[in-house]
DOPAZA-959316 format. One record per atom (N, C-alpha, C, O): residue number from 1; residue in one letter; atom name; x, y, z. Coordinates in Angstrom, 1 decimal, decimal comma. Layout:
<rs>
(NUM "A" "CA" (X Y Z))
...
</rs>
This chain:
<rs>
(1 "M" "N" (81,2 -19,7 -15,0))
(1 "M" "CA" (80,4 -19,8 -16,2))
(1 "M" "C" (80,3 -18,4 -16,8))
(1 "M" "O" (80,1 -17,4 -16,1))
(2 "R" "N" (80,5 -18,3 -18,1))
(2 "R" "CA" (80,5 -17,1 -18,9))
(2 "R" "C" (79,1 -17,1 -19,6))
(2 "R" "O" (78,8 -18,0 -20,3))
(3 "V" "N" (78,4 -16,0 -19,4))
(3 "V" "CA" (77,0 -15,9 -20,0))
(3 "V" "C" (76,9 -14,6 -20,8))
(3 "V" "O" (77,3 -13,5 -20,3))
(4 "L" "N" (76,3 -14,7 -21,9))
(4 "L" "CA" (75,9 -13,5 -22,7))
(4 "L" "C" (74,4 -13,4 -22,6))
(4 "L" "O" (73,6 -14,3 -22,9))
(5 "I" "N" (74,0 -12,2 -22,1))
(5 "I" "CA" (72,5 -11,9 -22,1))
(5 "I" "C" (72,2 -11,0 -23,3))
(5 "I" "O" (72,8 -9,9 -23,5))
(6 "V" "N" (71,3 -11,4 -24,1))
(6 "V" "CA" (70,8 -10,7 -25,3))
(6 "V" "C" (69,5 -10,1 -24,9))
(6 "V" "O" (68,5 -10,8 -24,6))
(7 "L" "N" (69,4 -8,7 -24,8))
(7 "L" "CA" (68,2 -8,1 -24,3))
(7 "L" "C" (67,4 -7,5 -25,5))
(7 "L" "O" (68,0 -6,8 -26,4))
(8 "K" "N" (66,2 -7,7 -25,5))
(8 "K" "CA" (65,2 -7,2 -26,4))
(8 "K" "C" (65,1 -5,7 -26,2))
(8 "K" "O" (65,3 -5,2 -25,0))
(9 "K" "N" (64,9 -4,9 -27,2))
(9 "K" "CA" (64,6 -3,5 -27,1))
(9 "K" "C" (63,1 -3,4 -27,1))
(9 "K" "O" (62,4 -3,8 -28,1))
(10 "T" "N" (62,5 -2,9 -26,0))
(10 "T" "CA" (61,1 -2,9 -25,9))
(10 "T" "C" (60,5 -1,8 -26,8))
(10 "T" "O" (61,3 -0,9 -27,3))
(11 "A" "N" (59,2 -1,8 -27,0))
(11 "A" "CA" (58,6 -0,8 -27,8))
(11 "A" "C" (58,8 0,6 -27,3))
(11 "A" "O" (59,0 1,6 -28,0))
(12 "L" "N" (58,8 0,7 -25,9))
(12 "L" "CA" (59,1 2,0 -25,3))
(12 "L" "C" (60,5 2,5 -25,5))
(12 "L" "O" (60,7 3,7 -25,8))
(13 "M" "N" (61,4 1,6 -25,5))
(13 "M" "CA" (62,8 1,9 -25,8))
(13 "M" "C" (63,0 2,4 -27,2))
(13 "M" "O" (63,7 3,4 -27,5))
(14 "Q" "N" (62,3 1,7 -28,1))
(14 "Q" "CA" (62,4 2,1 -29,5))
(14 "Q" "C" (61,7 3,5 -29,8))
(14 "Q" "O" (62,2 4,3 -30,5))
(15 "L" "N" (60,6 3,7 -29,1))
(15 "L" "CA" (60,0 5,0 -29,2))
(15 "L" "C" (60,9 6,1 -28,7))
(15 "L" "O" (61,0 7,2 -29,3))
(16 "N" "N" (61,5 5,9 -27,5))
(16 "N" "CA" (62,4 6,9 -27,0))
(16 "N" "C" (63,6 7,2 -27,9))
(16 "N" "O" (64,1 8,3 -27,8))
(17 "A" "N" (64,0 6,2 -28,7))
(17 "A" "CA" (65,1 6,4 -29,5))
(17 "A" "C" (64,8 7,1 -30,8))
(17 "A" "O" (65,6 7,5 -31,6))
(18 "S" "N" (63,5 7,2 -31,1))
(18 "S" "CA" (63,0 7,7 -32,4))
(18 "S" "C" (62,8 9,3 -32,3))
(18 "S" "O" (62,4 9,8 -31,2))
(19 "T" "N" (63,0 9,9 -33,4))
(19 "T" "CA" (62,7 11,4 -33,5))
(19 "T" "C" (61,5 11,6 -34,3))
(19 "T" "O" (61,2 12,8 -34,6))
(20 "E" "N" (60,9 10,6 -34,8))
(20 "E" "CA" (59,7 10,8 -35,7))
(20 "E" "C" (58,5 11,3 -34,9))
(20 "E" "O" (58,4 11,0 -33,7))
(21 "A" "N" (57,8 12,1 -35,6))
(21 "A" "CA" (56,6 12,8 -34,9))
(21 "A" "C" (55,6 11,8 -34,4))
(21 "A" "O" (55,1 12,0 -33,3))
(22 "G" "N" (55,4 10,7 -35,1))
(22 "G" "CA" (54,5 9,7 -34,6))
(22 "G" "C" (54,9 9,0 -33,3))
(22 "G" "O" (54,1 8,8 -32,4))
(23 "A" "N" (56,2 8,8 -33,2))
(23 "A" "CA" (56,8 8,2 -32,0))
(23 "A" "C" (56,6 9,2 -30,8))
(23 "A" "O" (56,3 8,8 -29,7))
(24 "Q" "N" (56,8 10,4 -31,1))
(24 "Q" "CA" (56,7 11,5 -30,1))
(24 "Q" "C" (55,2 11,6 -29,6))
(24 "Q" "O" (55,0 11,8 -28,4))
(25 "R" "N" (54,3 11,4 -30,5))
(25 "R" "CA" (52,9 11,4 -30,1))
(25 "R" "C" (52,6 10,2 -29,2))
(25 "R" "O" (51,8 10,3 -28,3))
(26 "M" "N" (53,1 9,1 -29,6))
(26 "M" "CA" (52,9 7,8 -28,8))
(26 "M" "C" (53,5 8,0 -27,4))
(26 "M" "O" (52,9 7,6 -26,5))
(27 "L" "N" (54,7 8,6 -27,4))
(27 "L" "CA" (55,3 8,8 -26,1))
(27 "L" "C" (54,4 9,7 -25,2))
(27 "L" "O" (54,3 9,5 -24,0))
(28 "R" "N" (53,8 10,7 -25,8))
(28 "R" "CA" (53,0 11,6 -25,0))
(28 "R" "C" (51,8 10,8 -24,5))
(28 "R" "O" (51,4 11,0 -23,3))
(29 "L" "N" (51,2 10,0 -25,3))
(29 "L" "CA" (50,1 9,1 -24,9))
(29 "L" "C" (50,5 8,2 -23,7))
(29 "L" "O" (49,7 8,0 -22,8))
(30 "V" "N" (51,7 7,6 -23,8))
(30 "V" "CA" (52,1 6,7 -22,8))
(30 "V" "C" (52,3 7,5 -21,5))
(30 "V" "O" (51,8 7,1 -20,4))
(31 "S" "N" (52,9 8,7 -21,6))
(31 "S" "CA" (53,1 9,5 -20,4))
(31 "S" "C" (51,8 10,0 -19,7))
(31 "S" "O" (51,8 10,2 -18,5))
(32 "E" "N" (50,8 10,1 -20,6))
(32 "E" "CA" (49,5 10,5 -20,1))
(32 "E" "C" (48,7 9,3 -19,5))
(32 "E" "O" (47,6 9,5 -19,0))
(33 "G" "N" (49,2 8,1 -19,7))
(33 "G" "CA" (48,5 6,9 -19,3))
(33 "G" "C" (47,3 6,6 -20,1))
(33 "G" "O" (46,3 6,0 -19,7))
(34 "D" "N" (47,3 7,0 -21,4))
(34 "D" "CA" (46,2 6,7 -22,3))
(34 "D" "C" (46,0 5,2 -22,5))
(34 "D" "O" (46,9 4,5 -22,7))
(35 "A" "N" (44,8 4,8 -22,3))
(35 "A" "CA" (44,4 3,3 -22,4))
(35 "A" "C" (44,8 2,7 -23,8))
(35 "A" "O" (45,1 1,5 -23,8))
(36 "S" "N" (44,8 3,5 -24,8))
(36 "S" "CA" (45,1 3,0 -26,1))
(36 "S" "C" (46,6 2,5 -26,3))
(36 "S" "O" (46,9 1,7 -27,2))
(37 "V" "N" (47,4 2,9 -25,4))
(37 "V" "CA" (48,9 2,5 -25,5))
(37 "V" "C" (49,3 1,9 -24,1))
(37 "V" "O" (50,5 1,8 -23,9))
(38 "A" "N" (48,4 1,5 -23,3))
(38 "A" "CA" (48,7 1,0 -22,0))
(38 "A" "C" (49,7 -0,2 -22,0))
(38 "A" "O" (50,5 -0,4 -21,2))
(39 "G" "N" (49,5 -1,0 -23,1))
(39 "G" "CA" (50,4 -2,2 -23,2))
(39 "G" "C" (51,8 -1,9 -23,4))
(39 "G" "O" (52,7 -2,7 -23,1))
(40 "I" "N" (52,1 -0,7 -23,9))
(40 "I" "CA" (53,5 -0,3 -24,2))
(40 "I" "C" (54,3 -0,2 -22,8))
(40 "I" "O" (55,4 -0,8 -22,7))
(41 "Q" "N" (53,7 0,5 -21,9))
(41 "Q" "CA" (54,3 0,7 -20,6))
(41 "Q" "C" (54,3 -0,6 -19,8))
(41 "Q" "O" (55,3 -1,0 -19,2))
(42 "A" "N" (53,2 -1,4 -19,9))
(42 "A" "CA" (53,2 -2,6 -19,2))
(42 "A" "C" (54,2 -3,6 -19,7))
(42 "A" "O" (54,8 -4,3 -18,9))
(43 "G" "N" (54,3 -3,7 -21,0))
(43 "G" "CA" (55,3 -4,6 -21,6))
(43 "G" "C" (56,7 -4,2 -21,2))
(43 "G" "O" (57,6 -5,1 -21,0))
(44 "H" "N" (57,0 -2,9 -21,2))
(44 "H" "CA" (58,3 -2,4 -20,8))
(44 "H" "C" (58,6 -2,8 -19,4))
(44 "H" "O" (59,7 -3,3 -19,1))
(45 "D" "N" (57,7 -2,5 -18,5))
(45 "D" "CA" (57,9 -2,8 -17,1))
(45 "D" "C" (58,1 -4,3 -16,8))
(45 "D" "O" (58,9 -4,7 -16,0))
(46 "A" "N" (57,3 -5,2 -17,5))
(46 "A" "CA" (57,5 -6,6 -17,4))
(46 "A" "C" (58,9 -7,1 -17,9))
(46 "A" "O" (59,5 -7,9 -17,3))
(47 "H" "N" (59,3 -6,5 -19,0))
(47 "H" "CA" (60,6 -6,8 -19,5))
(47 "H" "C" (61,7 -6,4 -18,5))
(47 "H" "O" (62,6 -7,2 -18,2))
(48 "L" "N" (61,6 -5,2 -17,9))
(48 "L" "CA" (62,6 -4,8 -16,9))
(48 "L" "C" (62,6 -5,7 -15,7))
(48 "L" "O" (63,7 -6,0 -15,2))
(49 "A" "N" (61,5 -6,2 -15,3))
(49 "A" "CA" (61,4 -7,1 -14,2))
(49 "A" "C" (62,1 -8,4 -14,5))
(49 "A" "O" (62,8 -9,0 -13,7))
(50 "S" "N" (61,9 -8,9 -15,7))
(50 "S" "CA" (62,5 -10,1 -16,2))
(50 "S" "C" (64,0 -10,0 -16,2))
(50 "S" "O" (64,7 -10,9 -15,8))
(51 "V" "N" (64,5 -8,9 -16,7))
(51 "V" "CA" (65,9 -8,6 -16,8))
(51 "V" "C" (66,5 -8,6 -15,4))
(51 "V" "O" (67,6 -9,2 -15,2))
(52 "A" "N" (65,8 -8,0 -14,5))
(52 "A" "CA" (66,3 -7,9 -13,1))
(52 "A" "C" (66,4 -9,3 -12,5))
(52 "A" "O" (67,4 -9,6 -11,8))
(53 "T" "N" (65,4 -10,1 -12,7))
(53 "T" "CA" (65,5 -11,5 -12,2))
(53 "T" "C" (66,6 -12,3 -12,8))
(53 "T" "O" (67,3 -13,0 -12,1))
(54 "V" "N" (66,8 -12,2 -14,1))
(54 "V" "CA" (67,9 -12,9 -14,8))
(54 "V" "C" (69,2 -12,5 -14,2))
(54 "V" "O" (70,1 -13,3 -13,9))
(55 "R" "N" (69,4 -11,2 -14,1))
(55 "R" "CA" (70,7 -10,7 -13,5))
(55 "R" "C" (70,9 -11,2 -12,1))
(55 "R" "O" (72,0 -11,6 -11,7))
(56 "K" "N" (69,9 -11,1 -11,3))
(56 "K" "CA" (70,0 -11,6 -9,9))
(56 "K" "C" (70,4 -13,1 -9,8))
(56 "K" "O" (71,3 -13,4 -9,1))
(57 "V" "N" (69,7 -13,9 -10,6))
(57 "V" "CA" (69,9 -15,3 -10,5))
(57 "V" "C" (71,4 -15,6 -11,0))
(57 "V" "O" (72,1 -16,5 -10,4))
(58 "L" "N" (71,8 -15,0 -12,1))
(58 "L" "CA" (73,1 -15,2 -12,6))
(58 "L" "C" (74,2 -14,7 -11,6))
(58 "L" "O" (75,2 -15,4 -11,4))
(59 "A" "N" (74,0 -13,6 -10,9))
(59 "A" "CA" (74,9 -13,1 -10,0))
(59 "A" "C" (75,0 -14,0 -8,8))
(59 "A" "O" (76,1 -14,2 -8,2))
(60 "E" "N" (73,9 -14,6 -8,3))
(60 "E" "CA" (73,9 -15,5 -7,2))
(60 "E" "C" (74,7 -16,8 -7,5))
(60 "E" "O" (75,2 -17,4 -6,6))
(61 "R" "N" (74,8 -17,1 -8,8))
(61 "R" "CA" (75,5 -18,3 -9,2))
(61 "R" "C" (77,0 -17,9 -9,6))
(61 "R" "O" (77,7 -18,8 -10,0))
(62 "G" "N" (77,3 -16,7 -9,4))
(62 "G" "CA" (78,7 -16,3 -9,7))
(62 "G" "C" (79,1 -16,2 -11,2))
(62 "G" "O" (80,3 -16,3 -11,5))
(63 "A" "N" (78,1 -16,1 -12,0))
(63 "A" "CA" (78,4 -16,1 -13,5))
(63 "A" "C" (79,1 -14,8 -13,9))
(63 "A" "O" (78,8 -13,7 -13,3))
(64 "E" "N" (79,9 -14,9 -14,9))
(64 "E" "CA" (80,6 -13,8 -15,5))
(64 "E" "C" (79,6 -13,4 -16,7))
(64 "E" "O" (79,5 -14,1 -17,6))
(65 "V" "N" (79,0 -12,2 -16,5))
(65 "V" "CA" (78,0 -11,8 -17,4))
(65 "V" "C" (78,4 -10,6 -18,3))
(65 "V" "O" (78,9 -9,7 -17,9))
(66 "R" "N" (78,0 -10,8 -19,6))
(66 "R" "CA" (78,1 -9,7 -20,6))
(66 "R" "C" (76,7 -9,5 -21,1))
(66 "R" "O" (75,9 -10,4 -21,2))
(67 "E" "N" (76,3 -8,2 -21,4))
(67 "E" "CA" (75,0 -7,9 -21,9))
(67 "E" "C" (75,1 -7,2 -23,2))
(67 "E" "O" (76,0 -6,4 -23,4))
(68 "T" "N" (74,1 -7,4 -24,0))
(68 "T" "CA" (74,0 -6,6 -25,3))
(68 "T" "C" (72,6 -6,4 -25,7))
(68 "T" "O" (71,7 -7,3 -25,4))
(69 "K" "N" (72,3 -5,3 -26,2))
(69 "K" "CA" (70,9 -5,0 -26,8))
(69 "K" "C" (71,0 -5,2 -28,3))
(69 "K" "O" (70,0 -4,9 -29,0))
(70 "R" "N" (72,1 -5,6 -28,8))
(70 "R" "CA" (72,3 -5,8 -30,2))
(70 "R" "C" (72,3 -7,3 -30,5))
(70 "R" "O" (72,9 -8,1 -29,8))
(71 "I" "N" (71,5 -7,7 -31,5))
(71 "I" "CA" (71,5 -9,1 -31,9))
(71 "I" "C" (72,9 -9,4 -32,4))
(71 "I" "O" (73,4 -8,7 -33,3))
(72 "P" "N" (73,6 -10,5 -32,0))
(72 "P" "CA" (74,9 -10,8 -32,5))
(72 "P" "C" (74,9 -10,9 -34,0))
(72 "P" "O" (74,1 -11,7 -34,5))
(73 "D" "N" (75,9 -10,3 -34,6))
(73 "D" "CA" (76,0 -10,4 -36,1))
(73 "D" "C" (77,1 -11,3 -36,5))
(73 "D" "O" (77,4 -11,4 -37,7))
(74 "R" "N" (77,8 -11,9 -35,6))
(74 "R" "CA" (78,8 -12,9 -35,9))
(74 "R" "C" (78,7 -14,0 -34,9))
(74 "R" "O" (78,1 -13,9 -33,8))
(75 "P" "N" (79,3 -15,1 -35,2))
(75 "P" "CA" (79,2 -16,3 -34,2))
(75 "P" "C" (79,7 -15,9 -32,8))
(75 "P" "O" (80,7 -15,3 -32,6))
(76 "V" "N" (78,9 -16,4 -31,9))
(76 "V" "CA" (79,3 -16,3 -30,5))
(76 "V" "C" (79,9 -17,6 -30,0))
(76 "V" "O" (79,2 -18,6 -30,0))
(77 "R" "N" (81,2 -17,5 -29,6))
(77 "R" "CA" (81,8 -18,8 -29,2))
(77 "R" "C" (82,5 -18,7 -27,8))
(77 "R" "O" (83,0 -19,7 -27,3))
(78 "D" "N" (82,6 -17,5 -27,2))
(78 "D" "CA" (83,3 -17,4 -26,0))
(78 "D" "C" (82,5 -17,4 -24,7))
(78 "D" "O" (82,9 -16,8 -23,7))
(79 "V" "N" (81,3 -18,0 -24,8))
(79 "V" "CA" (80,4 -18,1 -23,6))
(79 "V" "C" (80,0 -19,5 -23,4))
(79 "V" "O" (80,0 -20,4 -24,4))
(80 "D" "N" (79,5 -19,8 -22,2))
(80 "D" "CA" (79,0 -21,1 -21,9))
(80 "D" "C" (77,5 -21,2 -22,0))
(80 "D" "O" (76,9 -22,3 -22,1))
(81 "L" "N" (76,8 -20,0 -22,0))
(81 "L" "CA" (75,4 -20,0 -22,1))
(81 "L" "C" (75,0 -18,6 -22,7))
(81 "L" "O" (75,6 -17,6 -22,4))
(82 "I" "N" (73,9 -18,7 -23,5))
(82 "I" "CA" (73,3 -17,4 -24,0))
(82 "I" "C" (71,9 -17,4 -23,5))
(82 "I" "O" (71,1 -18,3 -23,7))
(83 "V" "N" (71,6 -16,3 -22,8))
(83 "V" "CA" (70,3 -16,1 -22,3))
(83 "V" "C" (69,7 -14,9 -23,0))
(83 "V" "O" (70,2 -13,8 -23,1))
(84 "V" "N" (68,5 -15,2 -23,7))
(84 "V" "CA" (67,8 -14,2 -24,4))
(84 "V" "C" (66,6 -13,7 -23,7))
(84 "V" "O" (65,7 -14,5 -23,4))
(85 "V" "N" (66,6 -12,4 -23,3))
(85 "V" "CA" (65,4 -11,9 -22,6))
(85 "V" "C" (64,6 -11,1 -23,6))
(85 "V" "O" (65,0 -9,9 -23,9))
(86 "G" "N" (63,6 -11,7 -24,1))
(86 "G" "CA" (62,8 -11,0 -25,1))
(86 "G" "C" (61,7 -12,0 -25,5))
(86 "G" "O" (61,3 -12,9 -24,7))
(87 "G" "N" (61,3 -11,9 -26,7))
(87 "G" "CA" (60,3 -12,8 -27,2))
(87 "G" "C" (60,8 -13,8 -28,2))
(87 "G" "O" (62,0 -13,9 -28,4))
(88 "D" "N" (59,9 -14,5 -28,9))
(88 "D" "CA" (60,3 -15,5 -29,9))
(88 "D" "C" (61,2 -14,9 -31,0))
(88 "D" "O" (62,2 -15,5 -31,4))
(89 "G" "N" (60,9 -13,6 -31,4))
(89 "G" "CA" (61,6 -13,0 -32,5))
(89 "G" "C" (63,1 -12,7 -32,1))
(89 "G" "O" (64,0 -12,9 -32,9))
(90 "T" "N" (63,3 -12,3 -30,8))
(90 "T" "CA" (64,6 -12,1 -30,3))
(90 "T" "C" (65,4 -13,3 -30,3))
(90 "T" "O" (66,6 -13,4 -30,7))
(91 "V" "N" (64,8 -14,4 -29,9))
(91 "V" "CA" (65,5 -15,7 -29,8))
(91 "V" "C" (65,8 -16,2 -31,3))
(91 "V" "O" (66,9 -16,6 -31,5))
(92 "L" "N" (64,9 -16,0 -32,2))
(92 "L" "CA" (65,1 -16,5 -33,6))
(92 "L" "C" (66,2 -15,6 -34,2))
(92 "L" "O" (67,0 -16,2 -35,0))
(93 "R" "N" (66,2 -14,3 -34,0))
(93 "R" "CA" (67,3 -13,5 -34,6))
(93 "R" "C" (68,6 -13,7 -34,0))
(93 "R" "O" (69,6 -13,5 -34,6))
(94 "T" "N" (68,7 -14,2 -32,7))
(94 "T" "CA" (69,9 -14,5 -32,1))
(94 "T" "C" (70,5 -15,9 -32,5))
(94 "T" "O" (71,7 -16,1 -32,6))
(95 "S" "N" (69,6 -16,8 -32,8))
(95 "S" "CA" (70,0 -18,2 -33,1))
(95 "S" "C" (71,1 -18,4 -34,2))
(95 "S" "O" (71,9 -19,3 -34,0))
(96 "P" "N" (71,1 -17,6 -35,3))
(96 "P" "CA" (72,1 -17,8 -36,3))
(96 "P" "C" (73,6 -17,6 -35,7))
(96 "P" "O" (74,5 -18,0 -36,3))
(97 "A" "N" (73,7 -16,8 -34,7))
(97 "A" "CA" (75,0 -16,5 -34,1))
(97 "A" "C" (75,6 -17,7 -33,3))
(97 "A" "O" (76,7 -17,6 -32,9))
(98 "V" "N" (74,8 -18,7 -33,0))
(98 "V" "CA" (75,2 -19,8 -32,3))
(98 "V" "C" (75,7 -20,9 -33,2))
(98 "V" "O" (75,0 -21,5 -34,0))
(99 "R" "N" (77,1 -21,1 -33,2))
(99 "R" "CA" (77,7 -22,0 -34,2))
(99 "R" "C" (78,2 -23,2 -33,5))
(99 "R" "O" (78,8 -24,1 -34,3))
(100 "D" "N" (78,1 -23,3 -32,2))
(100 "D" "CA" (78,7 -24,5 -31,6))
(100 "D" "C" (77,6 -25,1 -30,7))
(100 "D" "O" (76,4 -24,9 -31,0))
(101 "A" "N" (77,9 -25,8 -29,7))
(101 "A" "CA" (76,9 -26,4 -28,8))
(101 "A" "C" (76,5 -25,6 -27,6))
(101 "A" "O" (76,0 -26,1 -26,7))
(102 "T" "N" (76,7 -24,3 -27,7))
(102 "T" "CA" (76,4 -23,4 -26,7))
(102 "T" "C" (74,9 -23,4 -26,5))
(102 "T" "O" (74,1 -23,2 -27,4))
(103 "P" "N" (74,4 -23,7 -25,2))
(103 "P" "CA" (73,0 -23,7 -25,0))
(103 "P" "C" (72,4 -22,3 -25,0))
(103 "P" "O" (73,1 -21,3 -24,6))
(104 "V" "N" (71,2 -22,1 -25,5))
(104 "V" "CA" (70,4 -20,9 -25,6))
(104 "V" "C" (69,2 -21,0 -24,7))
(104 "V" "O" (68,4 -22,0 -24,9))
(105 "L" "N" (69,0 -20,1 -23,8))
(105 "L" "CA" (67,8 -20,1 -22,9))
(105 "L" "C" (67,1 -18,8 -23,2))
(105 "L" "O" (67,6 -17,7 -23,1))
(106 "G" "N" (65,8 -19,0 -23,6))
(106 "G" "CA" (65,0 -17,9 -23,9))
(106 "G" "C" (63,9 -17,7 -22,9))
(106 "G" "O" (63,1 -16,7 -23,1))
</rs>
């Protein structure tokens, strides 16, 4: 079975990729454990745990896995299953790339 995993970029990942001053201030608050941004680290940790579980289950089943953090911008046709690890928005942004009967699991 060929599987494409589409991974959400967490808020923490997006902050780490940003050079904006506001993002740097938020990263400082996260690193200090400030309660006002506690959800950012918790959401990131939960996402990583979900990704690890998906990888483990697919490996146990002998799946041939490709991963991307980019939403597909062209039709995906060379896989048997698309697994989206993220939220509703990630699933909705991925869905236009499905042009055949490939199942999508979110």
